[in-house]
Steps between C-alpha positions, in 0.01 A plus 500: 500500500780326310382232256619342175543782248579762765800725453647592835776728623688355795782631714767300679750718684612770257394299193167547326377257234198483271369144463208349311338185638438258211424135440791255497514481118541880470769543766809698397685622809742710292197700379348525849235236428486253789291186522215480747642154585849627588579564868517876436184517288300280739604716796351812339163347405200630698710775661429873497686833481711554811527129584844371591576161347787280619637260239766228526744562214822317408687786672291476818178659622400827333224737602306687231249781551226536238495864385242487220274262310356548152 
């Protein structure tokens, strides 16, 4: 289950990203560290491998599939 400190691999369309869920003070999106308080980070919390997560982004709604959690 995704929690603060989890590193997750997510897929959206053809794109795959590795993200680490961190506290707000540690966030560095350029390094793949997203805040648990951000819309993207909050959407992944308490989810599991295989879950599809829909997130409102500035470019519109995006759907991410969680591929792995470590």
